[in-house]
N, C-alpha and C positions, 0 to 999 in steps of 0.2 A: 315678610308676611305679617299681616296685622295681628295685634295681640288677641283680638276677638276670635281668631281661628282656633284658639286652643282651649283655654283651661277653665279654671277650677276654683271653687270656693265652697267651703263647708257652711251650711246654713242652719239656723235654729228654726224649727217649724212650730208655729203657734196656732192652736185651734181656737177659733172665736165662737162665741155663742151665736146661734142662729137667730136672726131678727124675728120679731113677733110676726105672726101670720097676718097678711093683709085681710081686710074685711071682705066678706063675700057679697056685700051689697054692691050696687052699681056705683062705681067711683070714677074719679078722674084717671084716665090712662097716664097722663103726665105725672100725677102724684105717685102712681104705682112705680113708674120707672125712676122718678127722682128719689123715692124712698130707698130703693135698692142701691142707687148710686151713692146716696148719703151713707148707707151702711158700709158699702165697699170702701169708700175713700175717707169720709169725714170721721167715721167711728173706728174703722179698722185699718186705715192707712194703706189700703190696697191689698192687704193679705186677709182673706175672708173665706170662711167655710160656712156653707149653708147646708140644708138637709140633703141637697142633691149634688152640690158642686164644691170645688175648692178653687179659689182664685189667688194666685201668688203674683200680684202685679206690683207690690210695693218694694220696700228696701229692707236690708238687714242692718245690724248694729254698726257695720263698717260703712254704711251709706251706699253700698253697691246694691244693684237690683237683685231681687230674689231669683229672677229668671237667669241672670248671669251666674249666680251661685249654683243654681240647680244644674246648669250646663257644665260648670266646672266640676261639681261633685260627680256628675255622670262620667266625666273623663277619668277621674280618680278610680271610680268603681270598675271601669273597663280597662284599666291599664294592663292587667294580666292578659286580656285578649289581644291587646296591641303587641305585647312582647311575644306572644305565641305567633302572631302574624309575622313579626320581624325574624323570628327563628326560621320560619318556613322560607323566608326570602334570603336565608344565609347571611343575615346581618352579623357583623363581627360581635362576638360575645362581650367584648369590652364596652361597646356602645349600648348594648342592652342593659348591662350592669349599671352603666352611668344613668340611663333613663330611670331605672328602678330607684336608684339612690336619690336622684333629683326629685322624683315624685314623693318619696318618703319625706325629704326635707320640706317639700312644699306642703305636705299634709300637716306637718308640725306647725308651720306658719299659719295655716288655716285654722287650726285648733286654738290659736291664740288671738283670733280675730277680734279687733276692736276699732274704734274710730280715731285712733291716734295717727299722727303723721308718720311716726316711726314704723308702725305696723304696715301702713300703706307702702312705705318705701321698701320694707322687706318683701312684701308681697310682689311689688313690681319687679324687683330684682330677680326673684325666683321665677316669675312668669317669663321674663326675658331669657333667663338661663335655660328653661325648658324649650322655649321656641328655638333658641340657637341650637340646642342639641337635636331637636327634631329636623331642623334644616340640615345639620351635619349627617344625620341618619339617612335622610332622603338623598343627599348627595352621594353617600356611600352606595346606596342602592343603584344609583345611576352608573357609578363606576363598575359595579358588578356586572351590569348589563352591557356597558360600553367601556371596557377597560382602556381603550385608546384615549379617552377623555382625561384620564388621570394624569397623563403626561403633558397635557396642554396648559398653557398659561390662560388665566381667565380673560386676558386681553385678546387672546386669539380665538375665543369662542365665537362661532357663527350663530346666526339666529336659530339654525337647526339644532345646534348643541344646547342652546338655552332652552329650547322646547323639550329636549330630552330630560334636562334637569327638572323642568316644571312638571313634566308628566309624573315623575316619581314623587315629587313633593305633593302634588295634588292627590295622587293615589294614596299616599300616606294619610292625608287628611280625610279622604273618602272612607278609608278603612276605620279611622278613628270615629267618624260619624256613625258608621254602621255599628261599631262596637257599643257606642253610647245609646243608640236609639232603637236599633232593629228589634231587639227582644224586650224593649221597655213596655210595661203594661199599658201606659198611656198610648203608645203607638199602636198596640194591638187593638185597643178600643177604637182608635181613629179608623183603622182599617175596616172594622165592622160598620162604623157610621158612614164611611165612604160608600160602601155597597148599598146601605139603606138609602142614602141620599140619591144615588144613581137611580135606584128603583123608583123612588118617589117622584123624581123629576120626570122620568119617562111617563109616569101616570099623569102628571100635570100637562105635559106636552100632548099626550093622547087626547086630552079633553079640549084642546084649543081648536079654534076654527081657522085652520090654515089648510092649504092644499096637501094632498097625500104625499106628493113629492117633497114638499118642504118639511112636512112632519117626519117623513122617513129620514131625511138628512139630519134633522135636529136630533132624533132619537139615536141614530148611529153615532153622532158626535159624543153624546152623553155617555153612551155605553162603551165607547172605546178610549175614554180618558184614562191615563195611567196615574196611579198614586205613587209618588216617589218621596223618599227621604229628602230633607232640604239640602241637597248638594250645592256647593258653590262652584262646582266644576262645570265650565261652559260646554264641555263635551256631553254632559248628562242632563243639565237642567237650567243653569243660572241665566235666565233672561233678564231679570231685574236686579242683579247684584246679589251679594251674599246675604243669606238670612239664616245660616245654619246654627248659630250659637244661641243668642239670647233674645232675638227679636220676637215681639208678640205680633205676628202678622201671618199672612198666607197669600199665595198667588197662583193663578193659572198661567201656564207658559204656553202661548200659542205655537212657538217654534217646535216644541216637543210634544204638544198636545198632552200635557201632564199637569198635575196639581200637587202642591205641597203645603204643609204647615211649616212655618219657621220653628227653630228649636225652642224658643221661649214659649210659644203656644203649645207645643207638645208637652213640655215639662211643667209649665207653670199655670196653664189654663186648663184645669181638670174639670171640664164641664161638657156634658153631652149637648146641652142646649146651645152653648156658645159655638162648639165645633159644628153642630148641625147647621146652624144659620150660616156660618162661614162656608161650609161645604156647598150648600145649595146655591149660595150667591156666586162663589167662584166657579163652580161647574157651569153655571148659566152663562158665564162669560164665553164659554167655548162656542156658543151660538149667538152671541150678541150681534147687533147690526154691523159693527166694524169687522168682527171676525168673519161673519157670513160673507161680507163683501170681498175681503182679502182672499178668502178661500176660493171664491168664484174667479177672482183675477188669476189665481194660480193655475187655473185650467186653460188659460188663453195661450195662443201661439206666441204672443209677445213674451209672456213669462217663461215659456218653455225655452226660448232662446236665451233669456237672461240666466236661467238655470244652467244651460249648457256652458255659457261663458263662465259662470261661477265655478263650475266643475272642471274647468281647465281646457275646454275644447277650443282649438284654434281653427278658424274657418278659412278655407281657400278664399282668395280675394274675390273671385266671381260670386261665390256663395254669400260672402259678407256684403257685397254691394246689393245683392238681391234681398237680404235681410233688412238692410237699411231702407230699401225702397218699399218693403212690405210691412213686416212686423214692427219695425222701428220708424216708420214713416211719420211725417208731420200730420197731425190731426187738424183738418181745416175747421172742425167744429167739435167741441167737447160736449158730449151728451151724457148727463148723469143717468145711470141705470135706475130703473124702477124696481122696488122690492115689495114683497107682500106686507112687510112690517112698516112701510112708510107711514100709513095713517096712525099706527100705534106709536111711532117715534114722536109724532107731533103731540100726542096726548102725554107721553112720558116726559117730554121736555118741551113745553110750550115756548121756551126762549128761542127755539129754532125759527120762530116766526120773525125774529128780529135780525136774522142773518141777511147778508147781502144776497141778491139774486145770483144763482149759480150760472152765470153767463160766460160764454167762451172768452171774451176779451178780459174780463176780470180774473177768471181762473188762470188763463195763460200768463197774465202779468204776475200773479202770485207765485206760480210755479217757476217763472223766470227768476224772480227774486230769490227763491229757495235754492235753485240749482246754481245760480251765480254765487250764492254764499258758499255752497259746497266747493265750487271751483276755486273761489278765493281762498278758502281754508287750505286746500292742497297746494295752491300756488304760493301762498304766503310761507308755508312750511317747506317749500322746495321739494315737494314729493315727486313731481314730474321729473325734475332733474335727477333726483336720487334713482328713479326707475331706469334712466338711460345711461347712468354713469357706471362703468365697469369697475372703478376703484373708489375706495373711501379711505379715511384715515382713522386709526384707533391709537390713541396715546402717541400722536405725532408719527405713527408708522403707517405707511401706505400698504393697504391690504385689499384683497378682492372684496367687492361690494356684494353681500348676499342678496340684496334687493334688486340687483341688476337684471332686468327683463324677467323678474320672477313675480308672476301674478300671485302665487301662493304666499310668498313672503310679504307682499303688500297687504294681502288679506289678513295675515296674522296681526298686522299693525292696526287693523280696523275692528278687531274683536274686543270684547269687554275688557280683557286683561292683557291684550297683546301677546297671547301665548298660544291659544288653540283656535282652530277653525270651528265655527259654529254653523248650524243648519242654515240653509238659504232662506228659510221662512222667517225672515227678520224684516220688519217693515222699514227699518232705517237703512237697510242695505241697498246700495246701488253699485253695479259692477263697473265702477269708475275706471280702474286701471286695466281691467280686462278689455274694455272698449278702447282705451287709450293705446294699449299694446296692439290691438287689432288694427287700429288706424295707422300706426307706424309701420306695421308689417305690410300694409296695403297702400303705402304712400306712393304718390305719383309725382313726376316732374311737371314743369309748366306745359309740356306737350301732351300730358296725360299718359305718359309711359311709366311702367313700374320702376321703382327705384329703391335700392336697399339703403334705408336710412342709416342703419348701424355701420355698414361698410363705408358709407359716405362720411359719417361722423368720424370714424377711426382714421380715415385717410387725411383728414384736416385740410383738404384741398379747396373746399368751397364752404366756409363757415356760414356765409349768408344763406345759402340754400338749406343748410342744416337747420338754421334758426327758423326759416320760413316753414319747413316741414314740421318742426317741433311746435311752432305756434299754431299751425293749422290743425294738428292732431289734438291739441288742448281745446281749441275752439269747437271742433267737431265732436269731441267727447262730451263737452258741455251741452251741445245741441241735441245729440242723440239721447243723453240722459234726460233732458227735458221732454223729449218725445215719449220716452218710456214712462216717465212719471205722469204725464198727461193721460196716458192710457190706464194707469193705475187709478187716478182720481176719478175717472169715469165710473169706476166701481165703488170706490169708497165715498165719493161725493161729500155730502154734508156731515159725514162722520170722520173725515180724514184728520188725523192729529196734526199734520203739518199745515193745514189750512185754517186752523183755529185762530191763529194770530191775525189772519187777514179777514176775519169775520165772515168766512165762507163755510165754516163748519163748527159744530159743537157736539161732542160725543154724548150719545144717549145710552152708552153701554152700561154705566153704573146703575142708572135707573131701570134699564131693561133687566139686568141681573137681579136687582132687588125685586122688581115686579114679578118675575117668574119664581124667585125664591119665596116671596110672601105667599103666593098661591099654594106653593108646596108646603110651607110651614102651616098654613091654615088647615090643610088636610092632615098634617102631623098632629095638630092640636086636637082634632076630632078623635084621634086614637088615644089621647091622654085622659085618664079618668080624674074627675074632680076639678072644680073651678080653681081651687087654690094651686093645684099642680099645674094647671094651664097657665095661670098668672106667673107662677115661679119660672116656668119654662121661658116665657117671653122676656121677662125682666133679666133673667140670667143670660139669655141669648144676646142681650144688649150690653153685657158687661164691658166689652172692649171699647164701647163708645161712651162709657162713663168717664168724663174728663177729670184727670187728676187735679186737685186744688193747686192753683197757681195763677199767674197773670193771664193765661189764655181763658181760664174760667171766669176770673174777675172782670175781664174786659171783653166779654162775649159780644157785646154790641159793636165793639170795634172790629173784632175778627169777622163778623158778619158783613161789614162794609168791605173789608179787605178781600173777602171771597169774591166780590163782584169784579175784581181786577185780576183774579187768578185764573190760569188755564187748567188748574187741577180739576179732574172730572169728579172726584169725590166731594160730596157735601160735607159740611163740618159735622163734628161728632154729635152735637145736639140734634141737628136735623136728621141724621141717620138713625139716631136712637128713637126719635118720634115716628119716623117714616114707616116703621113696622106695624103701626096701628091702623091698618086698613079697616074698611067697614066690616068685612068678614071676621077679622081677628078681634075687633072691638066687640062684636056680637058674642063671640065665644068667651071673651074675658069679662063680659058685662061691665065694660068701662066706656067712658065718653072722652072726647077731646074737645078743646076749645075751637072756635071758628078759625082762629089764626093758625093753629096746628093743622086743622082739617084741610086748609088750603095748601099747606106745605106737603102734606102726605097724599094728596089726591091722586098722584100718579099711580099709586098702588092699586087704585080701583079702575084703572084703564082696562079695556077689554079687547080681545082679538078674536 
């Protein structure tokens, strides 16, 4: 388990003088924002307290990040809660005593924090010791639940045994996360801001000129988003990887229709303005053009069959042939769906005009390349063979293959960490082995008669026929997957992430989220008294986009060129920082932007 999952560092908190108030005359918006970033990084090295906020983006005397140290300190502060949890789980007293002793030793190391190699070595050794102990505790919790596993050699563990161990380890980290953050004052404040952001976004959507049906769908999506702690557990949240400890980030998870701040943002970004901007942006992603399209696809008969496959349904061969002829049939023509926001997308992202025409021939060729790549990956790694092989070898010992004809086991291999199943609502998911298994179960001989592939393979009487059926199943799996994906891209169209590299798509999602967020922030500013407070709110909301001094800042002209070759949907930090200065916000702040900046931020003034 990675070191970042755990721990701990004591930090020294320094309060900095608040920067002089900005002038209330009409000024340059860029200068307002740049002045704040200079205060944050050039003068205060990332650790900065203003009249309204505290930002702990910098480092401590050991060279570690403040956010990492805050996360570690939160672990130390919550260790009693963790031991109480372990007592309730009937954890052996010896292990609980060991944990307390290790944390005490660790605290002593933290109090001696400095920038020496010797201290860093002591710190690393102590962290490793605690991680090892937590692993042992989690393993003991598994033995308590599943005593039969205690007698097994680790070489004999099946995939299902490993999942049991992973469950307890993940549950332990989940509990640790709750102990650290659930009652934290910063998290309580975020919960309040979340409700405010939801309410404000609904007000913004209500004012838009879209159909009542679309407006109702958007509002329902915003009102039903869940706010969760930053779990790394794929059963609960983690779409985009772990952010539970010290990351200064946030994300909306479409699979779970949930939002979270990463641990670093909760502990080290103590700013209502910064959190509010992040909230209204990320919540807007729940209705961005890409999500809107994929959610519509989820209502189709094609997807319902995909979902049934994913959930383990095995179809009778007659039903399977009917599905292939209907829901999974070849599309003679790919017709991109029209959406109410299509005109808005062109305003938000004019670069869409440079995309290749979304024509059937071009799209089919691109999807073919994509699906052939997926097939190649599985074939290169002998995944198809593993699926049909009843035995495997572990440490030169012939044992039963847990992946043999097991759709579930193969799915575990395709999750983020190879441990847990995750919801079907994952754009990258294709029911590859479910289709492959169904094709083998419905195999036919050269005369079109049903044939039992597995019985034929076990008999070893006709290896050539076995090979032919195996080959046909792989080929048909590839073709069916292509048909499914073509039906998906009819909905996602020029927003589809997989078609970006083929110049058929470019995501407008980030600009859409900012566009709706900026309208909402403009209304928020109208509720804030005083020009100075309005200006403070905007520049502080931009704090995360203030670039730390270093090569990326010094070579900004180079990174702007690099961006043209990147598929990353986010603009660079400088552009994102300036983009908030829409006409309405500029008017409220009584500031102006240069013509060059005005062109870059014009998407914020698009209308729907």
